[in-house]
C-alpha positions in Angstrom: 0.0 0.0 0.0 1.3 3.5 -0.8 0.2 7.0 0.1 -0.7 8.7 -3.2 -1.4 12.4 -3.4 -4.6 13.4 -5.1 -5.5 16.7 -6.8 -7.4 17.7 -3.7 -4.2 17.6 -1.8 -5.1 14.6 0.3 -2.7 11.7 0.8 -4.9 8.7 0.3 -3.7 5.1 0.9 -3.8 3.3 -2.4 -4.1 -0.5 -2.3 -1.3 -2.2 -4.3 -3.4 -5.2 -5.0 -6.7 -6.2 -6.7 -9.5 -8.3 -5.3 -10.2 -11.6 -7.0 -12.4 -13.3 -4.5 -15.1 -11.9 -2.3 -17.0 -13.1 0.8 -20.5 -12.0 1.5 -21.2 -10.2 4.8 -24.5 -9.3 6.5 -25.8 -6.1 8.0 -28.8 -7.0 10.1 -31.2 -4.4 11.5 -30.3 -2.5 14.6 -33.0 -4.2 16.7 -31.6 -7.6 15.8 -28.1 -6.4 16.6 -29.3 -5.5 20.1 -30.8 -9.0 20.5 -27.6 -10.7 19.3 -25.6 -8.6 21.8 -27.8 -9.7 24.6 -27.5 -13.4 23.5 -23.7 -13.0 23.5 -23.7 -11.7 27.0 -22.4 -8.3 25.8 -19.1 -10.0 24.9 -18.1 -9.4 21.3 -16.1 -12.7 21.4 -19.4 -14.6 21.8 -21.1 -13.1 18.7 -21.7 -15.4 15.8 -19.9 -14.1 12.7 -23.1 -14.5 10.6 -24.5 -11.5 12.6 -21.4 -9.3 12.1 -21.1 -6.8 9.3 -17.4 -5.8 9.8 -15.3 -8.1 11.9 -12.7 -5.8 13.5 -12.3 -8.0 16.6 -8.7 -8.8 15.7 -6.1 -9.2 12.9 -5.1 -12.6 14.3 -5.6 -15.3 11.7 -8.0 -13.3 9.6 -5.6 -11.4 7.2 -6.1 -12.1 3.5 -3.4 -14.3 2.1 -1.7 -13.7 -1.3 -2.0 -15.9 -4.4 1.5 -17.1 -3.8 0.6 -18.3 -0.3 -2.4 -20.3 -1.6 -0.3 -21.8 -4.4 2.4 -22.8 -1.9 -0.2 -24.7 0.2 -0.6 -27.3 -2.6 3.0 -28.5 -2.3 2.7 -29.4 1.4 4.4 -32.6 2.6 2.1 -34.1 5.2 4.6 -36.5 6.8 4.3 -36.7 10.6 8.1 -36.5 11.1 10.8 -35.1 8.9 8.4 -33.2 6.6 10.0 -31.2 3.8 7.5 -28.5 4.5 9.1 -28.0 8.0 12.6 -27.7 6.5 11.4 -25.1 3.9 9.9 -23.0 6.7 12.9 -23.5 9.0 15.2 -22.3 6.1 13.2 -19.2 5.5 13.2 -18.3 9.2 16.9 -18.9 9.5 17.5 -16.7 6.4 15.3 -13.8 7.6 16.2 -13.8 11.3 19.7 -15.3 11.2 19.0 -17.5 14.2 20.1 -21.1 14.5 17.1 -23.0 16.0 13.4 -23.0 15.3 10.7 -24.7 17.3 7.2 -24.8 15.8 4.0 -24.2 17.9 0.3 -24.0 17.0 0.2 -20.2 17.8 1.8 -17.4 19.8 0.3 -18.2 23.2 1.7 -21.8 22.9 5.2 -20.2 22.5 4.5 -18.1 25.6 3.6 -21.3 27.5 6.8 -23.0 26.6 9.0 -20.0 27.3 7.3 -19.4 30.6 7.6 -23.1 31.6 11.4 -22.9 31.0 12.2 -19.5 32.4 9.6 -18.5 34.9 10.1 -19.7 38.5 7.7 -19.2 41.4 8.4 -15.7 42.9 10.3 -14.5 39.8 9.4 -11.4 37.8 9.2 -10.8 34.1 9.9 -7.2 33.1 8.3 -5.9 29.9 7.2 -2.7 28.2 3.6 -3.9 28.4 1.8 -7.2 28.9 -0.4 -9.1 26.6 -3.3 -10.9 28.1 -2.1 -14.5 27.4 1.5 -13.6 28.2 0.5 -12.4 31.7 -1.7 -15.5 32.2 1.1 -17.9 31.4 3.6 -16.1 33.6 1.2 -16.0 36.6 0.2 -19.6 36.0 3.9 -20.5 36.6 4.0 -18.5 39.8 5.7 -15.5 38.4 4.7 -11.8 38.4 5.2 -9.0 35.9 6.4 -5.4 35.9 5.4 -3.1 33.1 7.8 -0.2 32.4 6.7 1.3 29.2 7.7 5.0 28.9 5.2 7.6 30.2 4.2 8.6 26.6 2.8 5.1 26.2 -0.1 5.9 28.6 -1.0 9.1 26.8 -3.9 9.0 24.4 -2.7 12.1 22.4 1.0 12.3 21.8 3.5 13.1 19.1 6.0 10.5 20.3 6.9 8.2 17.4 7.8 5.2 19.6 5.4 5.0 22.5 6.1 1.3 23.1 9.7 1.9 24.3 10.9 0.5 27.6 11.8 3.1 30.3 15.6 2.5 30.6 15.9 4.1 34.0 13.1 2.0 35.4 14.7 -1.1 33.9 18.0 -0.4 35.6 16.2 0.3 38.9 14.3 -2.9 38.8 17.4 -5.0 38.1 19.1 -3.4 41.0 16.1 -3.8 43.3 15.1 -7.4 42.4 18.5 -8.9 41.6 19.4 -11.1 38.6 18.1 -14.3 40.3 14.6 -12.9 40.7 14.2 -11.9 37.1 12.9 -14.5 34.7 13.4 -12.4 31.6 12.9 -9.0 30.0 10.3 -9.1 27.3 9.7 -6.5 24.6 6.5 -6.5 22.6 7.1 -5.0 19.1 3.8 -3.2 18.9 2.2 -2.9 22.3 -1.1 -4.6 21.6 -3.0 -3.3 24.7 -2.1 0.4 24.4 -2.7 1.2 20.8 -0.3 -1.0 18.8 2.5 1.5 19.5 6.0 0.6 18.1 9.4 0.3 19.7 12.5 2.0 18.4 15.7 0.4 17.4 17.6 2.7 19.8 15.6 1.4 22.7 16.1 -2.2 21.6 19.9 -1.7 21.6 19.8 -0.1 25.0 17.7 -2.9 26.5 19.9 -5.6 24.9 23.1 -4.1 26.3 21.6 -3.9 29.8 20.3 -7.5 29.6 23.6 -8.9 28.4 25.5 -7.1 31.0 23.2 -8.5 33.7 23.0 -12.0 32.1 19.2 -11.7 31.8 17.4 -13.3 28.8 16.0 -10.8 26.4 12.7 -12.1 24.9 11.2 -10.4 21.8 7.5 -10.9 20.8 7.6 -10.4 17.1 3.9 -11.1 16.4 3.4 -7.4 15.3 6.9 -7.1 13.8 5.7 -6.2 10.3 4.0 -3.0 11.6 7.0 -2.2 13.7 9.3 -2.5 10.7 7.2 0.0 8.8 7.4 2.5 11.6 11.1 2.1 11.9 11.5 2.8 8.2 9.1 5.8 8.3 9.8 7.4 11.6 13.6 6.8 12.2 15.8 8.8 9.9 18.7 6.4 10.5 16.8 3.6 8.9 15.1 5.1 5.9 17.6 3.6 3.5 18.2 0.4 5.4 16.6 -2.7 3.9 13.8 -4.4 5.8 15.9 -7.6 5.9 18.8 -5.8 7.5 16.5 -4.2 10.1 15.2 -7.7 11.0 18.7 -9.1 11.3 19.8 -6.3 13.6 16.7 -6.8 15.8 17.5 -10.6 16.0 21.1 -9.9 16.8 20.0 -8.0 19.9 17.7 -10.7 21.3 18.1 -14.1 22.9 14.6 -15.5 22.1 12.2 -14.4 19.4 8.7 -15.8 19.3 5.7 -15.0 17.2 2.1 -15.7 16.3 1.9 -16.6 12.6 -1.8 -15.6 12.8 -0.3 -12.1 12.7 3.2 -12.3 11.3 3.1 -14.0 8.0 -0.7 -13.9 7.6 -1.1 -17.6 8.1 -1.7 -19.8 11.2 0.7 -21.2 13.7 3.7 -19.8 15.5 7.3 -20.4 16.5 10.2 -19.8 18.7 13.7 -18.8 17.5 16.8 -19.1 19.6 20.6 -19.2 19.2 21.6 -20.7 22.5 21.8 -24.5 22.4 21.0 -25.1 26.0 17.8 -23.0 25.9 16.8 -24.7 22.7 17.2 -28.2 24.3 15.1 -27.2 27.4 12.3 -25.8 25.2 12.5 -28.7 22.7 11.4 -31.2 25.4 8.1 -29.4 25.8 7.1 -29.2 22.1 6.2 -33.0 21.7 4.5 -32.9 25.1 2.2 -29.9 24.4 2.2 -29.1 20.7 3.2 -32.1 18.4 6.3 -33.5 16.9 9.3 -31.2 16.3 8.6 -30.9 12.5 5.0 -29.7 12.8 4.4 -28.5 16.4 0.6 -28.4 16.1 0.6 -26.6 12.7 -1.0 -27.9 9.6 1.6 -28.4 6.9 -0.5 -26.3 4.5 -0.4 -23.4 6.9 3.4 -23.9 7.2 3.9 -23.6 3.5 1.7 -20.4 3.5 3.7 -19.1 6.4 7.0 -19.5 4.7 5.8 -17.4 1.7 4.1 -14.9 4.0 7.4 -14.4 5.9 9.2 -13.7 2.7 6.5 -11.2 1.7 7.1 -9.4 5.0 10.3 -8.1 3.3 8.1 -6.2 0.8 7.4 -2.6 1.9 4.1 -2.6 0.1 3.0 -5.6 2.2 4.1 -4.3 5.6 2.6 -0.8 4.9 -0.9 -2.3 4.4 -2.2 -2.1 8.0 -0.4 1.0 9.3 -1.6 3.2 6.4 -5.2 2.2 6.5 -5.1 2.5 10.3 -3.7 6.0 9.9 -6.6 6.8 7.4 -9.2 5.6 9.9 -7.6 7.5 12.8 -7.5 10.7 10.7 -11.2 10.3 10.0 -11.9 9.9 13.7 -9.8 13.0 14.5 -11.7 15.1 11.9 -14.9 14.1 13.6 -13.7 14.9 17.1 -13.7 11.2 18.2 -11.0 10.7 20.9 -8.5 8.1 19.6 -4.9 7.0 20.3 -2.3 9.1 18.4 0.0 8.9 16.7 -1.7 6.0 14.8 -0.1 2.7 15.7 -0.3 -0.7 13.9 -2.9 -3.4 14.4 -6.0 -1.1 14.5 -7.7 2.2 15.5 -8.1 2.6 19.3 -11.0 4.7 20.5 -10.6 6.2 23.9 -13.5 4.8 26.0 -12.1 6.5 29.1 -13.2 9.9 27.6 -16.2 8.8 25.5 -17.7 6.9 28.5 -16.3 9.1 31.3 -19.9 9.3 32.7 -19.8 5.5 33.4 -18.2 4.3 36.6 -14.8 2.6 36.1 -16.2 -0.5 37.8 -18.8 -0.8 35.0 -16.3 -1.6 32.2 -16.2 1.5 30.0 -14.4 -0.1 27.1 -16.6 -3.2 27.2 -19.7 -1.0 27.2 -18.4 1.0 24.2 -17.6 -2.2 22.3 -21.1 -3.4 22.8 -22.5 0.0 21.7 -20.3 0.0 18.6 -21.8 -3.4 17.5 -25.4 -2.2 18.1 -24.8 1.1 16.3 -23.0 -0.4 13.2 -22.8 -4.1 13.2 -19.0 -3.7 13.7 -17.4 -6.2 16.1 -14.4 -4.7 17.9 -12.5 -5.7 21.1 -12.4 -4.3 24.6 -8.8 -3.5 25.7 -9.1 -2.2 29.2 -10.2 -3.3 32.7 -12.3 -6.2 31.3 -9.1 -7.6 29.8 -7.2 -7.4 33.1 -7.1 -10.1 35.8 -8.5 -9.4 39.3 -6.0 -8.8 42.1 -5.2 -11.7 44.5 -7.8 -10.4 47.0 -10.5 -10.4 44.4 -10.6 -6.6 43.9 -10.7 -5.1 40.5 -7.5 -4.0 38.8 -8.4 -0.9 36.9 -6.5 -0.5 33.6 -4.5 2.6 32.9 -6.3 2.9 29.6 -9.8 2.0 28.4 -9.7 1.3 24.7 -12.1 -0.1 22.1 -9.8 -1.6 19.5 -11.0 -1.6 15.9 -8.5 -4.0 14.4 -7.7 -3.8 10.7 -6.9 -7.2 9.1 -4.5 -6.9 6.2 -6.0 -6.5 2.7 -9.6 -7.1 4.0 -11.4 -3.8 4.2 -11.7 -0.9 1.8 -11.8 2.9 2.4 -15.6 2.9 2.2 -15.6 0.5 5.1 -13.3 2.9 7.0 -15.7 5.8 6.3 -18.7 3.8 7.5 -17.0 2.9 10.8 -16.0 6.6 11.3 -19.6 7.7 10.6 -21.2 5.3 13.1 -18.5 6.2 15.7 -19.3 9.8 15.1 -23.0 9.2 15.9 -22.1 7.2 19.0 -19.7 9.9 20.2 -22.5 12.5 19.7 -24.8 10.3 21.7 -22.3 9.1 24.2 -24.6 9.9 27.2 -26.9 7.1 26.0 -24.1 4.4 26.6 -24.4 2.8 30.0 -22.3 0.4 32.0 -22.1 -3.4 32.2 -21.9 -5.9 35.1 -20.8 -9.6 35.1 -23.3 -12.4 35.3 -20.7 -15.1 34.5 -17.1 -14.3 35.3 -14.3 -16.8 34.7 -11.2 -16.6 36.8 -8.8 -16.7 33.9 -9.0 -14.7 30.7 -12.5 -13.6 31.5 -12.7 -11.3 28.5 -12.8 -14.4 26.2 -15.9 -16.1 27.5 -17.3 -14.0 30.4 -20.9 -12.8 30.1 -22.3 -9.4 31.2 -25.5 -7.5 31.2 -26.4 -3.8 31.0 -26.9 -2.1 34.3 -30.2 -0.6 33.0 -32.1 -0.3 29.8 -29.5 1.9 28.0 -29.3 -0.3 25.0 -33.1 0.1 24.3 -32.6 3.9 24.4 -29.7 3.6 22.1 -31.8 1.7 19.5 -34.6 4.2 19.8 -32.3 7.1 19.1 -30.7 5.2 16.2 -34.2 4.8 14.6 -35.0 8.4 15.2 -31.8 9.6 13.5 -31.4 7.0 10.7 -35.0 6.0 9.9 -35.3 2.7 8.0 -31.5 2.5 7.4 -29.7 -0.5 8.7 
């Protein structure tokens, strides 16, 4: 995707591909959307896709694949052990990242499980820029704790900082001195902080973190699931890397880390995941867990067809037109939001557009899940399924009290090569209407609350009849329109 200047003076993202297959979607009436939301327990994860017009829940596993990826799937070798498909994928990964060993897994959270089982000890702490829900769950399940030390700009909704996902170096040094090497399981950097707006990390920060970790003999773990977006931002926002090839940027990142893991549902636009490592002893410790939890070492829970698609998808990550797909359309969506006065995380990150539920729903008590309420309202107003990224996505404290999130965001994810600019304008229009009628949005309360990862399958209800009032106002303003 490229930003092309039109006669109007606008820079409009232009898709560098054409559509050759389409999938029908449905936009059901607003009254039915309210009913489907009730049936789903006001949890967008529990909606049936048949009732969703635009699925912006996630970019995980729903990116459009290229023709070369589909073609590659036909050559898959389905041997249980020693598959040629595995060796093709391993070779591509070794070429791109320059790391010796590759362990396959069925997806990113499976990689987190294996890494946590090997490195996290009861009472230890994992230090990171910001947690991801499954990362935190695996660490705490192993008896560990986490410390988040993203820079202060990372918590600001409106900012000009180009790399809001950076680790606070002073805090990192303080924590190492305070906790001691033996109490630190690893330092983790997420390249594109998922829960705070898909904000990137800078190469300068990676170098600094790497130097500190190696001096203290602490493993430096790098979550590369959102690497493609981060590569784009390094190329665009860092003057020192404008003329550096994407491959050389990846190789430099890999040289700074001890363990790289990724979800192929994001990186490579396929399914699966993997762990990359140079240290033989670490490799051997993790290798034991792959057959136990994932599958044999040459498939690791992945379909061989997906592995073939992943190999091609990873090679396509070296193409600037491919990695610019999501960031440019996210930027276009965020610009539409800003024009309409809708509070949104800036500068635009990767992954999706993040609406600020803390401001939009400031009239709702924190205990009534502002971002979850906004996500439910977005579906009712437009048939658009998004994801809550706030208190609902947190875990309760050990004493059962609520852990309130620093940020309350409704994330409108942008799967690669799936939506068009007319879709972007539709979402912005419905968000504009919701923002103008924000006082109609009310809170939510749990009726079924799982202890772990409650945002996946917990069920909630409105605290009053606010959703009925929302539907009535919609009909008043839009008439017979869907």
